[in-house]
C-alpha positions in Angstrom: 25.1 4.8 -47.0 21.6 3.4 -46.2 23.2 -0.1 -45.8 25.8 1.3 -43.4 23.2 3.0 -41.3 21.1 -0.1 -41.2 24.1 -2.2 -40.1 24.9 0.4 -37.4 21.4 0.1 -36.0 21.6 -3.7 -36.1 24.8 -3.7 -34.2 23.7 -1.3 -31.5 20.3 -3.0 -31.2 22.0 -6.4 -30.7 24.2 -4.9 -27.9 21.1 -3.4 -26.2 19.4 -6.8 -26.4 22.4 -8.5 -24.7 21.6 -6.4 -21.6 18.2 -8.1 -21.2 18.1 -9.6 -17.7 19.0 -13.3 -17.7 16.1 -15.0 -15.8 17.1 -18.6 -16.3 19.6 -19.0 -13.5 20.0 -20.4 -10.0 18.0 -17.6 -8.4 15.0 -18.7 -10.6 15.5 -22.3 -9.7 15.5 -21.4 -6.0 12.2 -19.6 -6.5 10.7 -22.5 -8.4 11.7 -24.8 -5.5 10.0 -22.5 -2.9 6.9 -22.3 -5.1 6.9 -26.2 -5.6 7.0 -25.8 -9.4 8.2 -29.1 -11.1 10.5 -28.9 -14.1 13.4 -30.7 -15.7 15.8 -27.7 -15.6 15.4 -26.7 -19.3 14.1 -23.3 -20.3 11.2 -25.0 -22.2 10.2 -27.0 -19.1 10.4 -24.0 -16.9 8.3 -21.8 -19.2 5.7 -24.5 -19.7 5.4 -25.0 -15.9 5.3 -21.4 -15.0 2.7 -20.7 -17.7 0.4 -23.2 -16.1 1.1 -22.2 -12.5 1.7 -18.5 -12.5 -0.1 -16.9 -15.4 -3.4 -15.2 -14.3 -6.6 -16.7 -15.9 -7.6 -15.4 -19.3 -9.7 -12.2 -19.0 -8.6 -11.4 -15.5 -6.7 -8.1 -15.1 -3.8 -7.6 -12.7 -5.8 -5.7 -10.2 -8.3 -8.6 -10.0 -5.6 -11.2 -8.9 -5.8 -12.2 -5.3 -2.5 -12.8 -3.4 -3.0 -16.2 -1.7 0.7 -17.0 -1.2 2.2 -18.0 2.1 4.5 -15.6 3.8 7.7 -17.6 2.9 6.5 -17.8 -0.7 5.7 -14.1 -0.8 9.1 -13.2 0.6 10.8 -15.5 -1.9 9.0 -13.8 -4.8 9.9 -10.2 -3.6 13.5 -11.2 -2.9 13.9 -12.6 -6.4 12.4 -9.5 -8.0 14.7 -7.3 -5.9 17.7 -9.2 -7.1 16.7 -9.0 -10.7 15.9 -5.3 -10.5 12.1 -5.4 -11.1 11.6 -2.5 -8.7 14.5 -0.1 -9.6 14.1 2.9 -11.8 15.3 2.4 -15.4 16.5 5.6 -17.1 17.2 6.2 -20.8 20.8 5.3 -21.7 21.1 8.2 -24.2 20.2 11.9 -24.5 18.8 11.9 -28.1 16.1 9.8 -29.5 13.8 9.7 -32.6 10.8 8.4 -30.7 9.4 8.3 -27.1 6.6 5.8 -26.9 4.1 5.9 -24.0 2.4 2.5 -23.3 -1.3 2.3 -22.3 -2.4 1.2 -18.9 -4.8 2.2 -16.2 -5.6 5.9 -16.0 -3.3 6.6 -13.0 -0.4 4.7 -14.5 -0.8 6.5 -17.9 -0.7 9.8 -16.1 2.4 8.8 -14.1 4.1 7.6 -17.3 3.4 11.0 -19.0 4.7 12.8 -16.0 7.8 10.7 -16.1 8.4 11.5 -19.7 8.0 15.2 -19.0 10.5 14.8 -16.2 13.0 13.2 -18.6 12.5 16.0 -21.1 13.2 18.6 -18.3 16.4 16.6 -17.5 17.7 17.0 -21.0 16.5 13.9 -22.8 15.5 14.9 -26.4 13.1 13.1 -28.7 11.7 14.1 -32.0 8.2 12.5 -31.7 6.0 11.0 -29.1 4.0 7.9 -30.0 1.0 7.0 -27.8 0.0 3.3 -27.9 -3.3 2.3 -26.3 -6.1 -0.2 -26.6 -9.9 0.2 -26.5 -10.2 -1.4 -23.1 -13.3 -0.1 -21.4 -12.4 1.9 -18.3 -13.3 0.4 -14.9 -14.6 2.9 -12.3 -13.9 0.4 -9.5 -10.1 0.7 -10.0 -9.5 4.0 -11.8 -10.7 7.6 -11.8 -12.4 8.1 -15.2 -11.7 11.4 -16.9 -14.8 13.3 -18.0 -16.2 12.1 -21.3 -13.8 9.1 -21.5 -15.0 5.5 -22.0 -11.9 3.7 -23.0 -8.2 3.6 -22.4 -7.7 5.2 -25.8 -10.0 8.1 -24.8 -8.2 8.6 -21.4 -4.8 8.5 -22.9 -5.5 11.2 -25.4 -7.4 13.3 -22.7 -4.4 13.0 -20.3 -1.8 13.7 -23.0 -3.5 16.8 -24.3 -3.5 18.1 -20.7 0.3 17.8 -20.6 2.2 21.0 -21.6 4.6 18.6 -23.4 1.9 17.7 -25.9 2.1 21.3 -27.3 5.9 21.2 -27.6 6.6 18.1 -29.6 5.1 16.2 -32.5 3.0 13.2 -31.6 0.7 10.5 -32.9 -1.8 8.2 -31.2 -2.2 4.6 -32.3 -5.5 3.2 -31.0 -6.0 -0.6 -31.1 -9.6 -1.8 -31.1 -10.7 -4.7 -28.9 -9.6 -8.0 -30.3 -12.3 -10.4 -31.5 -11.5 -14.0 -30.6 -12.5 -17.2 -32.4 -15.5 -17.9 -30.1 -16.9 -14.4 -30.7 -15.7 -13.0 -27.4 -13.5 -10.0 -27.2 -10.3 -9.3 -25.2 -8.4 -6.1 -24.6 -5.3 -5.5 -26.8 -2.0 -6.5 -25.3 1.4 -4.7 -25.4 2.3 -6.9 -28.4 -0.9 -5.8 -30.2 -0.2 -2.1 -29.9 3.5 -2.6 -30.9 2.4 -4.4 -34.0 -0.1 -1.7 -34.8 2.7 0.9 -34.8 4.9 -1.3 -37.0 2.1 -1.6 -39.6 2.5 2.2 -40.2 6.1 1.5 -41.3 7.8 4.1 -39.1 11.3 5.3 -40.1 13.9 3.3 -38.3 15.7 5.1 -35.4 16.4 5.1 -31.7 13.4 5.0 -29.3 12.4 4.3 -25.8 9.2 2.9 -24.4 7.8 4.6 -21.3 6.4 2.1 -18.8 6.8 1.8 -15.1 8.2 -0.8 -12.8 7.7 -3.7 -12.2 6.7 -4.1 -15.8 9.6 -2.7 -17.8 11.4 -6.1 -18.2 8.3 -7.7 -19.6 7.6 -4.9 -22.1 11.2 -4.8 -23.1 11.1 -8.6 -23.8 8.0 -8.2 -25.9 9.7 -5.4 -27.9 12.7 -7.6 -28.5 10.5 -10.2 -30.1 8.6 -7.7 -32.3 10.8 -4.7 -33.2 12.8 -4.8 -36.4 16.6 -4.9 -36.0 16.8 -1.5 -37.7 15.5 0.1 -34.4 17.5 0.7 -31.3 15.2 0.6 -28.4 14.9 0.3 -24.6 12.2 0.4 -22.0 12.3 3.0 -19.2 10.2 3.6 -16.1 9.9 4.9 -12.6 10.8 2.7 -9.6 8.2 0.8 -7.7 7.9 0.1 -4.0 8.6 -3.6 -3.3 6.4 -3.6 -0.2 3.3 -2.5 -2.1 3.5 -5.3 -4.7 1.1 -8.2 -5.1 3.3 -11.2 -5.1 0.9 -13.3 -7.2 0.9 -10.5 -9.8 4.7 -10.6 -9.7 4.7 -14.3 -10.5 2.4 -13.6 -13.5 4.9 -10.9 -14.6 7.9 -13.2 -14.1 6.2 -16.0 -16.1 5.5 -13.6 -19.0 9.1 -12.5 -19.0 10.3 -16.1 -19.1 7.9 -16.8 -22.0 9.0 -13.8 -24.1 12.7 -14.4 -23.3 12.5 -18.0 -24.4 11.2 -17.0 -27.8 14.6 -15.6 -28.8 
């Protein structure tokens, strides 16, 4: 029976993975042309080029990236993202789940993700347990309102979650990833991949789950999950829609490049 269940999850998971947006197409090549990115047409060449051209510098957060693109370039980026669905809401595909996972972010984004999960619960989406995934990133008062007594993203996530009525209605567990020590002795904040891996180290029971993010980052976080999650899990990434007009096009290029990198791993 266990083998049959595992086979079922593997089949459904593979079908979910097949729905991952295909980025390596003519739309992408047109964007690369507008952005003057040289490549030989192969996924590897495109990934290598966009990693060099579009990824933000190490240690720089999204909100620190300056948009220096020309108007035609900016329009091309936003048009591409609109075509690929980067700004549309992504709702859960099912009504019953074993896990709902909330991904860490800035304070406001975490609060919105929790509110979105509560909205899903009110709409009839059921989940047995909530998993909070956060990193020990120091909070930045210049870009986020810091809750009283909170110093890190981990602190803020737990503070915000406990303030949610939903936290008293469902089982939950918080996985807090420390800052990552690098070879030269410096530290960096944990990534989405780091927090996913931390949860996996706890050997959770296989099941159906959804990650709560927000647009325009759902595709990237889904791609990361597809490279890290065991085949015994059925998973998807959901999130509220984003306004295309309010997006930093340079940050969108960074996000596209990360999607390409993760997608090319498979």
